[in-house]
MMTF fields as JSON, N, C-alpha, C and O atoms, coordinates in Angstrom:
{
  "mmtfVersion": "1.0.0",
  "mmtfProducer": "UNKNOWN",
  "numBonds": 299,
  "numAtoms": 300,
  "numGroups": 75,
  "numChains": 1,
  "numModels": 1,
  "chainsPerModel": [1],
  "groupsPerChain": [75],
  "chainIdList": ["A"],
  "bondAtomList": [4, 2, 8, 6, 12, 10, 16, 14, 20, 18, 24, 22, 28, 26, 32, 30, 36, 34, 40, 38, 44, 42, 48, 46, 52, 50, 56, 54, 60, 58, 64, 62, 68, 66, 72, 70, 76, 74, 80, 78, 84, 82, 88, 86, 92, 90, 96, 94, 100, 98, 104, 102, 108, 106, 112, 110, 116, 114, 120, 118, 124, 122, 128, 126, 132, 130, 136, 134, 140, 138, 144, 142, 148, 146, 152, 150, 156, 154, 160, 158, 164, 162, 168, 166, 172, 170, 176, 174, 180, 178, 184, 182, 188, 186, 192, 190, 196, 194, 200, 198, 204, 202, 208, 206, 212, 210, 216, 214, 220, 218, 224, 222, 228, 226, 232, 230, 236, 234, 240, 238, 244, 242, 248, 246, 252, 250, 256, 254, 260, 258, 264, 262, 268, 266, 272, 270, 276, 274, 280, 278, 284, 282, 288, 286, 292, 290, 296, 294],
  "bondOrderList": [1, 1, 1, 1, 1, 1, 1, 1, 1, 1, 1, 1, 1, 1, 1, 1, 1, 1, 1, 1, 1, 1, 1, 1, 1, 1, 1, 1, 1, 1, 1, 1, 1, 1, 1, 1, 1, 1, 1, 1, 1, 1, 1, 1, 1, 1, 1, 1, 1, 1, 1, 1, 1, 1, 1, 1, 1, 1, 1, 1, 1, 1, 1, 1, 1, 1, 1, 1, 1, 1, 1, 1, 1, 1],
  "groupList": [{"groupName": "UNK", "atomNameList": ["N", "CA", "C", "O"], "elementList": ["N", "C", "C", "O"], "formalChargeList": [0, 0, 0, 0], "bondAtomList": [1, 0, 2, 1, 3, 2], "bondOrderList": [1, 1, 2], "singleLetterCode": "X", "chemCompType": "L-PEPTIDE LINKING"}],
  "groupTypeList": [0, 0, 0, 0, 0, 0, 0, 0, 0, 0, 0, 0, 0, 0, 0, 0, 0, 0, 0, 0, 0, 0, 0, 0, 0, 0, 0, 0, 0, 0, 0, 0, 0, 0, 0, 0, 0, 0, 0, 0, 0, 0, 0, 0, 0, 0, 0, 0, 0, 0, 0, 0, 0, 0, 0, 0, 0, 0, 0, 0, 0, 0, 0, 0, 0, 0, 0, 0, 0, 0, 0, 0, 0, 0, 0],
  "groupIdList": [1, 2, 3, 4, 5, 6, 7, 8, 9, 10, 11, 12, 13, 14, 15, 16, 17, 18, 19, 20, 21, 22, 23, 24, 25, 26, 27, 28, 29, 30, 31, 32, 33, 34, 35, 36, 37, 38, 39, 40, 41, 42, 43, 44, 45, 46, 47, 48, 49, 50, 51, 52, 53, 54, 55, 56, 57, 58, 59, 60, 61, 62, 63, 64, 65, 66, 67, 68, 69, 70, 71, 72, 73, 74, 75],
  "secStructList": [7, 7, 1, 7, 2, 2, 2, 2, 2, 2, 2, 2, 2, 2, 1, 7, 7, 2, 2, 2, 2, 2, 2, 2, 2, 2, 2, 2, 2, 2, 6, 6, 7, 7, 2, 2, 2, 2, 2, 2, 2, 2, 2, 2, 2, 2, 2, 2, 2, 2, 2, 2, 2, 2, 2, 2, 2, 2, 2, 2, 2, 2, 2, 2, 2, 2, 2, 2, 2, 2, 7, 6, 6, 7, 7],
  "xCoordList": [0.836, 0.0, 0.879, 1.973, 0.407, 1.157, 0.924, 1.501, 0.093, -0.178, 0.967, 1.373, 1.484, 2.594, 2.163, 0.977, 3.14, 2.872, 2.095, 1.115, 2.521, 1.83, 0.377, -0.516, 0.156, -1.212, -2.041, -3.212, -1.436, -2.158, -2.54, -3.64, -1.612, -1.915, -3.071, -3.95, -3.071, -4.161, -5.484, -6.514, -5.449, -6.659, -7.18, -8.384, -6.276, -6.72, -7.29, -8.221, -6.747, -7.253, -8.64, -9.51, -8.861, -10.114, -11.129, -12.217, -10.799, -11.708, -12.973, -13.094, -13.896, -15.165, -14.88, -14.276, -15.311, -15.009, -16.204, -16.073, -17.331, -18.457, -19.184, -19.843, -19.078, -19.839, -19.431, -20.29, -18.145, -17.668, -18.111, -18.505, -18.046, -18.471, -19.938, -20.317, -20.762, -22.201, -22.481, -23.336, -21.77, -21.952, -21.687, -22.499, -20.548, -20.204, -21.131, -21.459, -21.546, -22.514, -23.806, -24.309, -24.338, -25.587, -25.415, -26.339, -24.252, -23.971, -24.04, -24.631, -23.426, -23.438, -24.857, -25.288, -25.581, -26.954, -27.843, -28.711, -27.633, -28.446, -28.228, -29.08, -27.101, -26.811, -27.268, -26.587, -28.408, -29.115, -28.311, -28.264, -27.687, -27.041, -28.162, -29.139, -28.042, -29.077, -29.311, -28.376, -30.552, -30.926, -30.093, -29.707, -29.819, -29.042, -27.636, -27.142, -27.012, -25.672, -25.746, -24.874, -26.788, -26.957, -27.096, -26.536, -27.833, -27.999, -26.665, -26.358, -25.878, -24.565, -23.661, -22.994, -23.64, -22.817, -23.245, -22.4, -24.542, -25.055, -24.61, -24.146, -24.746, -24.362, -22.871, -22.483, -22.052, -20.601, -20.227, -19.425, -20.795, -20.478, -20.852, -20.063, -22.04, -22.468, -21.615, -21.325, -21.214, -20.33, -18.968, -18.418, -18.43, -17.12, -17.2, -16.292, -18.272, -18.44, -18.541, -17.92, -19.314, -19.462, -18.125, -17.789, -17.371, -16.058, -15.125, -14.37, -15.176, -14.345, -14.659, -13.748, -15.936, -16.335, -15.784, -15.272, -15.886, -15.382, -13.862, -13.337, -13.163, -11.687, -11.23, -10.32, -11.847, -11.467, -11.816, -11.046, -12.956, -13.356, -12.411, -12.08, -11.98, -11.077, -9.686, -9.017, -9.256, -7.882, -7.707, -6.575, -8.775, -8.653, -7.866, -7.021, -8.109, -7.402, -5.907, -5.09, -5.55, -4.131, -3.429, -2.321, -4.055, -3.429, -3.3, -2.285, -4.304, -4.22, -3.168, -2.468, -3.052, -1.995, -0.613, 0.279, -0.433, 0.843, 1.153, 2.277, 0.168, 0.354, 0.739, 1.626, 0.076, 0.362, 1.801, 2.468, 2.278, 3.635, 4.678, 5.698, 4.422, 5.405, 5.315, 6.229, 4.247, 4.063, 3.689, 2.518, 4.683, 4.378, 3.677, 2.98, 3.85, 3.203, 1.73, 0.99, 1.28, -0.125, -0.968, -0.536, -2.153, -3.033, -4.224, -5.078],
  "yCoordList": [-1.187, 0.0, 1.248, 1.244, 2.287, 3.54, 4.39, 5.469, 3.917, 4.643, 4.4, 3.26, 5.486, 5.364, 4.638, 4.578, 4.087, 3.318, 4.14, 3.656, 5.378, 6.219, 6.469, 6.503, 6.641, 6.844, 5.576, 5.645, 4.417, 3.155, 2.977, 2.519, 3.347, 3.253, 4.173, 3.785, 5.379, 6.306, 5.768, 5.846, 5.231, 4.668, 3.504, 3.389, 2.643, 1.487, 1.924, 1.298, 2.991, 3.463, 4.082, 3.837, 4.873, 5.594, 4.872, 5.398, 3.692, 2.976, 2.495, 2.595, 1.983, 1.501, 0.296, -0.681, 0.371, -0.676, -1.576, -2.8, -1.001, -1.768, -2.616, -3.59, -2.268, -2.985, -4.459, -5.339, -4.723, -6.113, -6.879, -8.042, -6.227, -6.882, -7.254, -8.366, -6.331, -6.615, -7.708, -8.566, -7.678, -8.701, -10.093, -11.005, -10.247, -11.563, -11.963, -13.139, -10.994, -11.28, -11.83, -12.857, -11.162, -11.613, -12.948, -13.76, -13.173, -14.459, -15.591, -16.64, -15.361, -16.374, -16.595, -17.734, -15.499, -15.615, -16.343, -17.123, -16.097, -16.739, -18.256, -18.994, -18.716, -20.148, -20.816, -21.689, -20.398, -21.05, -21.138, -22.188, -20.037, -19.957, -19.836, -19.129, -20.507, -20.38, -18.904, -18.104, -18.561, -17.172, -16.529, -15.366, -17.261, -16.717, -16.294, -15.23, -17.141, -16.823, -15.661, -14.793, -15.644, -14.554, -13.214, -12.213, -13.183, -11.934, -11.468, -10.276, -12.402, -12.044, -11.517, -10.496, -12.205, -11.758, -10.385, -9.547, -10.15, -8.85, -7.759, -6.701, -8.008, -7.031, -6.706, -5.537, -7.734, -7.525, -6.763, -5.83, -7.151, -6.502, -5.026, -4.18, -4.706, -3.311, -2.484, -1.32, -3.071, -2.365, -2.101, -1.008, -3.084, -2.909, -1.817, -0.994, -1.807, -0.763, 0.611, 1.569, 0.709, 1.989, 2.475, 3.651, 1.585, 1.964, 2.381, 3.344, 1.673, 2.004, 3.407, 4.17, 3.744, 5.077, 6.148, 7.169, 5.924, 6.899, 7.032, 8.144, 5.909, 5.953, 6.651, 7.478, 6.327, 6.962, 8.444, 9.268, 8.787, 10.187, 11.008, 12.142, 10.443, 11.154, 11.293, 12.304, 10.308, 10.301, 10.994, 11.249, 11.297, 11.8, 13.104, 13.241, 14.062, 15.338, 15.162, 15.698, 14.42, 14.202, 13.492, 13.872, 12.477, 11.739, 12.593, 12.523, 13.389, 14.244, 15.337, 15.691, 15.869, 16.857, 16.226, 16.829, 15.022, 14.318, 14.094, 14.325, 13.651, 13.374, 14.653, 14.629, 15.764, 17.032, 17.482, 17.994, 17.3, 17.704, 16.818, 17.312, 15.529, 14.586, 14.404, 13.858, 14.849, 14.758, 16.132, 16.386, 17.041, 18.424, 18.539, 19.523, 17.559, 17.619, 17.255, 17.5, 16.672, 16.299, 17.545, 18.469, 17.562, 18.719, 18.341, 19.184],
  "zCoordList": [0.0, 0.0, 0.0, 0.564, -0.619, -0.66, 0.592, 0.722, 1.5, 2.741, 3.715, 3.941, 4.289, 5.236, 6.496, 6.82, 7.203, 8.43, 9.45, 10.017, 9.69, 10.672, 10.269, 11.116, 8.98, 8.505, 8.685, 9.06, 8.418, 8.626, 10.079, 10.389, 10.991, 12.425, 12.803, 13.573, 12.268, 12.556, 12.012, 12.681, 10.814, 10.212, 11.047, 11.277, 11.498, 12.288, 13.628, 14.132, 14.216, 15.503, 15.359, 16.195, 14.325, 14.181, 13.287, 13.055, 12.787, 11.895, 12.591, 13.812, 11.825, 12.366, 13.255, 12.814, 14.488, 15.471, 15.764, 15.757, 16.011, 16.519, 15.492, 15.855, 14.223, 13.199, 13.138, 13.101, 13.128, 13.094, 14.325, 14.231, 15.483, 16.728, 16.669, 17.036, 16.211, 16.11, 15.081, 15.301, 13.973, 12.948, 13.521, 13.359, 14.188, 14.736, 15.884, 16.041, 16.674, 17.728, 17.132, 17.586, 16.131, 15.512, 14.795, 14.761, 14.234, 13.595, 14.616, 14.361, 15.776, 16.834, 17.352, 17.531, 17.592, 18.107, 17.104, 17.495, 15.832, 14.788, 14.753, 14.258, 15.27, 15.272, 16.571, 17.108, 17.051, 18.171, 19.464, 20.105, 19.837, 21.142, 22.177, 21.935, 23.317, 24.349, 24.712, 24.716, 25.011, 25.26, 26.376, 26.264, 27.426, 28.544, 28.086, 28.459, 27.279, 26.764, 25.781, 25.775, 24.95, 23.988, 24.703, 24.254, 25.804, 26.569, 27.152, 27.132, 27.668, 28.214, 27.096, 27.264, 25.97, 24.84, 24.345, 24.029, 24.277, 23.854, 24.821, 24.395, 26.099, 27.113, 27.031, 27.022, 26.973, 26.908, 25.637, 25.687, 24.517, 23.244, 23.276, 22.853, 23.77, 23.808, 24.766, 24.488, 25.888, 26.818, 26.186, 26.326, 25.502, 24.847, 23.787, 23.671, 23.022, 22.008, 22.678, 22.219, 23.751, 24.453, 25.013, 24.88, 25.632, 26.176, 25.035, 25.171, 23.934, 22.782, 22.265, 21.945, 22.185, 21.723, 22.663, 22.204, 23.965, 24.943, 24.835, 24.779, 24.806, 24.732, 23.457, 23.492, 22.354, 21.097, 21.121, 20.629, 21.681, 21.76, 22.621, 22.276, 23.732, 24.639, 24.026, 24.237, 23.286, 22.772, 21.423, 21.012, 20.742, 19.376, 19.295, 18.41, 20.179, 20.103, 20.34, 19.59, 21.372, 21.667, 20.516, 20.138, 19.964, 18.861, 17.606, 16.913, 17.311, 16.125, 16.314, 15.365, 17.524, 17.795, 17.638, 17.042, 18.168, 18.022, 16.545, 16.098, 15.804, 14.384, 13.636, 12.783, 13.951, 13.292, 13.568, 12.669, 14.787, 15.157, 14.473, 13.994, 14.429, 13.891, 12.378, 11.759, 11.803, 10.349, 9.821, 9.542, 9.676, 9.286, 7.933, 7.686, 7.06, 5.754, 5.833, 4.881, 6.952, 7.1, 7.351, 8.04, 6.797, 6.999, 7.809, 8.082]
}
């Protein structure tokens, strides 16, 4: 890929996170997982997504400032 390593890292950090988790959760639930286990998996998945959103939201300014300082050509 022509994308630099630092750019790939930034893309991976800010990329879509929860969609894959929800997809796999629904795939597992669709394959007749007992309701009790499905509820636990749903709860854990939604909590992880929520924490991920908060962590990414809190860190975005610091990471973008770091990137701007270390990559002067980036806009």
